[in-house]
N, C-alpha and C positions, 0 to 999 in steps of 0.2 A: 462643470464638476463631474458629471458622469463620464465624460471623456477622460478626465484625469484619473478617475478610479479604474476605468478600463485599461488605461495605459499602464498604471501601476500593476494591475492584475496580470497584464500581458508580460511585463518585465519579470514578475515573480515566476510565472509559468515557464518562461524562457530559461531563467536561472536554474529552476528545478530540473528541467529537461537536460540542460547542459551538465548539471552535476550528475544526473543519472547516466548520461552518455559517457562522461569521464570515468565513472565507476565501472561501467560495462566494458569500456575499452581497456581499463586497467587490468581487468580479469581475463581479457581475451587470450593473451599469450598463455596464461596458465591453463585455461580450459582447453585450448588447442594442443597443449604440450602432452597431456595424458600420462606421461611416464617420468617419474623423478627418482632421485637417488638419495636415500636416507643414510647418514653416517653417524653411528654412535661411537664416539672416541673420547676418552678421558683417562683419569688415573685408574679407573676400574678396568682399563684395557690390559692390565698386567695379566689377566686371565686366570688367576688363582689367588688364594690367600693361605699362607702357611702350607703350601704344597697341596692344598685341597680345593675342590670346586667352591667358588664363591656362592654363598647362599643368597639367592636373589640376583646374582649376576651384577649388573650395574647398580643395583640397590643394596649391595652387600654391606656397605657402611651402616645403613639403617637396620637391616635384618640382623646383623651380628653385633649391633650396638658398639661399633668401633669408635673409640674416642677420636675427636678431631685431630689431636696432636699425633696419635699413632697413624691415622689414615693419611695425614699430611706428609708423613715421612716417605710415602711412595714417591712424592715429587722429587725427593733428593736423588733418586736414581732413574727418574723418568726421562729417557733420552731417545726420542724417536729418530735416530740417525738415518733410517731407511725411508723416512717420509719423503715422497716425491709428488708434489701437487700436480705436476704435468701428467704423470702417470695415472694418478687417481682420476683426474678429469677426463683424460683421453679414454680411460676404461669406461667411464660413464657415457661418454659420447659414442663410443663404438657399440655400446649396448643399446643405443637408441634413446637414451635419457636426455631430457631437455633442461632439467634443473637439479641442483644439489642442495640438500638441507643438512647442515652439520651441527652437532651439539656444541654450540659456543659455550654454554654453561649448563651442566646437568644438575640433578638434585643434590649432588655432593658439594655444590657451591664453587667448584674449581673452574676458573675461566680458562678455556683453551685458546686464549688470545691475549695480546698485550692490553691489559686493562689498567690505565693510569689511576683509576679511582679505587682499585682494590688489588693489593699486592699478591693475593692468593691466585696466581695465574701462571701459565706455562712459561711466560717470558721472564718473570721475576724469580720464581722459586725452583726451577729445574735446571739441570746442567745443559739442557738443550738451548736455553736462552735465545729463543727465536719465536717469531709470531707466524704460525703456519697459515693463519687466515689471510695474510698478505699474499702468500704464495698461491693460495686457492683462488683469491680474487683475480690475480694475474692470469692464472690458467683458465679460469672460467671465461675471462674476456677473450683469451686466445682461441678457445674452442667454441665460443658463442653459447655457453650455458649460463643460466641464471644462478647466481649465488644467493643462498637463503640461509638464515640462521635460526636454529632451535635455541630456545631460552626457557629454562625451568622457572616458571613464574611463582607457583604456589608452594614449592619445596626448595629449601636451601639449608642444608644441614651444617653449613659453615657459619650461618648467621645467627647471632644471639637474639635477634628480633623476629625471625620467621616463626610464628606460632600458629599451629593448626589443630592441636588437640582440642582446643575450645571451640573449633568450628566443626568438630566431629570426624575429621579425616584421620586423626591419629598418625600423622606422617611427619611429625617434626622431630628435631633432635632434643630429646629430653634427658639423655644421659650426660651430655655436656652442659646443657642449659635447662635445668629441671623446673625452674620457676616460670610456668606458663603465664601467670597473672601479671608479671612485670614486663612481658614482651610486648612490643609495639610493632604490629605489622605495617602500619603506615610509615614508620621510620625505616623499615626494611625496603619498602617500595621507593621511598624518596632518596635514601642514602646509598642503595646498592642497585636496585633494578633500573631506575631511570638513568643514573649516570652510565651504567654499562650499555643500556640501549642506545644512548647518545654516542658512545664510543663505537658500537657496532655499525651505526648508521652514518658515521662521519669518517671512519678510518679506512673503508674498503670499497668505496665507490657505490654504484647503484646496487641495492639489495632487493631481490625479487619478493621474498616473503619473510616476515618475522613469524616463526612457528613456535607459539607458546605451548607450554605443557602445564598440567596440574594447576588450574586457576583457583582451586579451593581456597576459600577465605578472602579472595579478592572481591571488594565491594563494587557495586555499579559505578560509583564515583571514581574509584581507582581505575577500573577498566576504561572508562571514558577518558580519563586524563592520560592513560597510557596510549590509547589510540590517537588522541590529539597530538601527543608528543611525537609519535612515529610519523604521522602524516605532515607535521610541521617541518620535519627534517627531510623526509622523502615521500612526497605526495603520491607517488605511484607504487609505493610498497603495499603488498597485500598482507593481511593479517588473518591468521586462522581463528577458528571459533574458540580456542582455548585461552584467548584473552579474557574470556568470561562475560557473563551477563548480556549476551546477545550483541556484542560489539565487533564480532569477527566477520570476515568476508565469505568464508566457506566452512563447511562442517568437516569433522574428522571421524572416521570409523576405524578404530584401532584393532588390528588383528582379526578383522571380520569383514565380510562383504554384505552390503545391504540386500534385502530380499528381492526388491523390485526396482524399477526405474525410479531414479531420484533426479528431477530436473533442476533443482537448486544446486549450486556448486558443492561438490563433496570430494573427499579424498580418502582412500583406504591405505593406511600404513601397515606394512606386513614385513615380518622378518624372513630372511632367506633360510635361516636355520632355526634352532630352538631358542636362541637368545638374541637380545638386542646388541649387547656389548660382546667383545671377544671373550671366549673361554677356551682354555686348553683342553677342556673335557667335552666340548660341544660336538656331538656326532649326528644330530638330528637335522640333516640337510634336505631341503626340498629339491626335487629334480627340476631341470629346466622345463620339462613338459608341464609339470604342475604349476610352475611360476607363470608360464605363458598362458595356461588355462585361467589363472587368476587375473592376469592382465586383460584377457579377452572379456571375461565376465564383468569386470569392473567398468571397462570403457563402454561396453554395450548397455550398461545400466546408468551411464552418464557421468561416471566418476573418473578420478585419476588414481594411478597406483604409485605410491611412494615406497620403493623396495629398499629394505635395510641391509647394510653390511656393517660389521664391527671390526675395524682394523685392530691389530695388536699394538702393544706398547712401543714397538720399534717403527710403527707406521706402515706395516705391511698388511694387505688384505689376506685373509685365509685362502689357501689354494683352491678349495672347493668353490668359494664365492667367485673367484676369478674365472674358473672354468665355466660355471653357470652363466656368468655375464657374457662370456665369449659366445656360448651357444645361443643365448637369447639374442645377442647382437646379430648373429648370422640369420636368425629367423626374422628379425626386424628389418634387415636390409632387403629382404624379399617382400615383406608384408606391411611395411610401415605406413603406406598410403591408406591402409584400412584402420590405422590407429589415430594418427594426428588429425586434428580438426574435424573429427566425426561427431555424430550425435546419435542418440538411440533411435532405432526403428520402431514402428508401431507395435511390434511384438518382440520381446526380448530374446526368447529361446524356444527350442523345440527338442523334445526328448530329454531335457535336463531334469535331474532328480529334484523333486519338490520337497521331499522330507529327508533331512539329513540330521542325524544326531551329532551336532557339532561338539558337544561336551565330550562324548565318547571318542571323538575324532581328534581331540586336542593333543598337541605335542609340545614338549618344552614347558614345564610348569611355570618357570619364572617369566616366560614371555606371554603367558595367558593367551595362547594362540587358538582361536576358534575358527580358522579357515578350514574348508573341507580338504581332506587329503584323498578323496575318492576319485578314481579315474573311470569315466564312462563315456561312451560315444554320444555326442549331442551336437546340436546346432545353435549358434548364437548369431544375432543379426545387428547391424548398425547401418548407417547411411552417411553419405557426403555428396552434396550437390544432387545430381540426378541418378547417382549410382547407389546400389544396395550391396553391402558386403555380407557374405555368408561364411562364418567360421565353423568349419567341421572339426570339432575338437576330438582328438584321439580317435579319429575315424579309421575303421579297418574294413569297410565294406566297399563293394564295387559300384553301388548305386546310392545316391542321396535322394531320399523321398521326402518331400516337404509339403505339407498341407498349407502352411503359412505362405510360402512362396507361390503355391498353386493359385492363390487369389489374384496374382498380378497378371493382367491381361496384355500388357504392352512390353513384354521382354523382347529385346532386340538380339542380344547375344550374351554369352557367359564366358568369362575368362578365369583361368586358374592363375593367381599371381605367381610369378616366377617360372611359368611354363609357356612354351610356344605351341603346345599341343592344342588342337581344336577340341573344344568341349561340346559334346553332343548332349542335347536335352530335349525332353518332350513334356507335354501336359497330358496327364492321364487321370481321368475320373477326379478332377479337382486337385491333383497332386503334381508338383513340379518334380520331374525325374531327371537327375543330373548324373551322367556317366562319369565316374571318377577314373582318371587315367592312372597309369602306373607311376606312383609317387613314393614307392617304398624306400627310396634312398634319402628321403627327407629326414633330417636328424630329429626334429621335434614334430611329432605327428599332429600338428594343428594346421589345417589347410584353409586357405582363404580364396573363395570364389567371388568374382566381381560380376554383378549383374548390370548390364547396360540396358537402359529403357529407351524405347522408341521416342523420338522427339515429337 
């Protein structure tokens, strides 16, 4: 009998270890990728409303209380004839990104894919009459990027059953559907959310991530059933934390960067400008230098950067976003080995500012952006294998002096990525002193030194 109990126990332990291993393996590509492309694209991408800036940008239907019938008329002229999936994905590839997350359905409830279960979609109600997600799936396969779908879970202003005022969020459509007491959120989940998730997971091949948003009002039982549905269709699909109630695979930090190292999987989603969606009036563009600084800080703290662009209603990226991505791509071609597959070093940074008034630093009110816009010289560290990488951000001095690296006793040599120049270094009074060569021609002043350790 004891042998039988032991055997059962051994089988259970083996099964649990196998399940854990599968989950770890499932996340490995994502944790190694570090850099993804967020695309906010929908009816709100017209970029204006009655010739004026949209209040709330992609939320303007809600902020301006536009009736569904009036908002839906945008679809009658929505015709993105310049959309080119190959160009979009190639742009992401050249920028060094490894996965794409696109808004399959945002809060306005309009599906940017052919949704047989709901006619309110780009295929059925626009003159475009085409499914752009099929093109994106083909292009992602061609360029070896993971295709991922954003799906607004807790807000749907086109649904008469999505009710959130009674949950406290006050984010539902009460101007078209004022009677909150008669709304049935479970009906919304069963009749719209689940059928559309099935469509997204069966019409476009392997999907890397289902990226939920706004889980407010979703019960634990609903989150659990959604997770089970997704994994029954695509077991290797990753789900972010906004499925709600602790059923996600990784955490999301929106428009901010965590303060210290976070070893559990997390991702920071950040706008490139002051808005998520396209706006004709948006002029608050971050520089390539600032965006690379964000990327470095995030990956050195153990996270991924999901960098957002909002294409216009014709399917074109704003010119400034394309220029930024080109410059980031040139930087990544030189330094990407210090990005992909790395992990945090024992110390995150040196000389970095500890106290930043992020609220005073915010840009773009509708995007609620609390990432720092300050530029200062500092050092960030990460590692891969036996090598340590030193990121000298916005560095303008001839010498790097580091007490953190001065504690390493077995340095063999130091290399500046992208340079053949010999890097001279010494240990002085507990500091590692690195001579910085002439690198003034570098477009983005974030330099990466690779430290080789003696075997």
